[in-house]
C-alpha positions, 0 to 999 in steps of 0.5 A: 166355156171349155176348162182351158178357156176359163183358164186363160181367162183366169191368167189374163185377169190375174196379168192384168191385176200384177200389172195395174200393181207392179206385181209379179204374176205369182205374187197376184195370184197369192194376193187374190187367194189371200183377199188382199185384192179388191175387185168390183165390176162397175161401169164408167160414164161413157157405158163401158164396163171395168174392174175396180180393184184396189190393193194395199192402199192403191186403186186402177180402173182395169178395161180390157186392153188398158189400165188406168190409175190415179194419180199418185198423190191421190193413192199414197199417203202424204209425207207432210 
């Protein structure tokens, strides 16, 4: 992988994280650099690989070409 390809891949990853958590790309990069975003490689029940990402109590599954999020009630604290 040449350096340009590596940066393209990194930009794609940061863009996906930004989209998953409704952040600006620069904010996503800052959060990753600060260790605020947790990322783990996983595989779903169909054998498809994805990134399990966590940020400030929220989570998302980042697939190539798709982002899945649990319902808000499962990721946000209840106000009751």
